[in-house]
C-alpha positions as CSV (number, residue, x, y, z in Angstrom):
1,M,10.5,8.1,-26.4
2,R,12.6,6.7,-23.6
3,E,10.7,4.8,-20.9
4,I,11.8,4.5,-17.3
5,L,10.0,2.2,-14.8
6,L,10.7,3.0,-11.2
7,D,10.0,0.4,-8.5
8,G,8.6,2.3,-5.5
9,R,10.1,-0.1,-3.0
10,K,13.5,1.2,-4.1
11,L,12.6,4.8,-3.3
12,E,12.0,4.4,0.5
13,E,15.5,5.0,1.9
14,K,17.4,8.1,1.0
15,T,20.9,6.8,0.0
16,K,19.6,3.7,-1.8
17,A,16.9,5.7,-3.6
18,Q,19.4,8.3,-4.8
19,D,21.7,5.6,-6.1
20,Y,18.8,3.9,-7.8
21,L,17.6,7.1,-9.4
22,K,21.0,8.0,-10.6
23,E,21.3,4.6,-12.3
24,R,17.8,4.5,-13.8
25,F,18.0,8.0,-15.3
26,S,21.7,7.7,-16.2
27,F,22.5,10.9,-14.4
28,P,26.1,12.2,-14.7
29,A,28.8,11.3,-12.2
30,Y,28.5,14.8,-10.6
31,Y,24.8,14.2,-9.7
32,G,24.4,15.6,-6.1
33,N,22.4,12.6,-4.7
34,N,19.7,14.8,-3.2
35,L,16.2,16.1,-4.1
36,D,17.4,19.4,-5.4
37,A,19.8,17.7,-7.8
38,L,17.0,15.3,-8.8
39,Y,14.8,18.2,-9.7
40,D,17.6,20.0,-11.6
41,C,18.5,16.9,-13.6
42,L,14.8,16.1,-14.4
43,T,14.1,19.7,-15.6
44,E,17.2,19.5,-17.9
45,I,15.9,16.5,-19.8
46,S,15.6,17.5,-23.4
47,D,14.3,14.3,-25.0
48,D,10.9,12.8,-24.4
49,V,10.9,10.5,-21.4
50,K,8.0,8.6,-19.9
51,V,8.5,7.8,-16.2
52,T,6.3,5.3,-14.6
53,V,6.5,4.9,-10.8
54,R,5.0,1.6,-9.5
55,L,4.0,2.0,-5.9
56,F,3.5,-1.1,-3.7
57,E,2.9,0.8,-0.5
58,E,1.8,4.4,-0.2
59,G,2.8,6.9,2.5
60,K,6.5,6.2,2.8
61,P,8.1,9.6,3.8
62,Y,11.1,9.6,1.4
63,T,9.1,8.1,-1.4
64,E,6.5,10.9,-1.0
65,K,9.3,13.5,-1.3
66,I,10.6,11.9,-4.5
67,L,7.1,11.8,-5.9
68,H,6.7,15.5,-5.1
69,V,9.9,16.3,-7.0
70,L,8.8,14.1,-9.9
71,R,5.5,15.9,-10.1
72,D,7.0,19.3,-10.0
73,A,9.6,18.4,-12.6
74,A,7.0,17.0,-14.9
75,Q,5.0,20.1,-14.6
76,D,8.0,22.3,-15.4
77,N,9.4,20.1,-18.2
78,E,7.1,19.3,-21.1
79,K,9.5,16.5,-22.2
80,L,8.9,14.6,-19.0
81,D,5.7,12.5,-18.8
82,L,4.9,11.0,-15.3
83,I,2.6,8.1,-14.5
84,I,2.2,6.9,-10.9
85,E,0.6,3.4,-10.6
86,T,-0.4,1.6,-7.5
87,A,0.5,-2.1,-7.9
88,G,-2.5,-4.4,-7.8
89,K,-4.9,-1.7,-9.0
């Protein structure tokens, strides 16, 4: 099983977050750098992947959007296991 750890601090700003996600998930060059493309790529994962998101501060608007997409994708793709942790807890 592939394991991916995401640092919540790197998910706060749209452009930087999309670049970070593309790198961490090894998305293809044609990745669309938006939430729809994120969902599409996550639901196409065919090997078991455990994704852990470590949050340091909750309530950041773009981070919350990404978390929503991750939750939806994990619900729709049985190969994707999602864990959301709050740092320090």
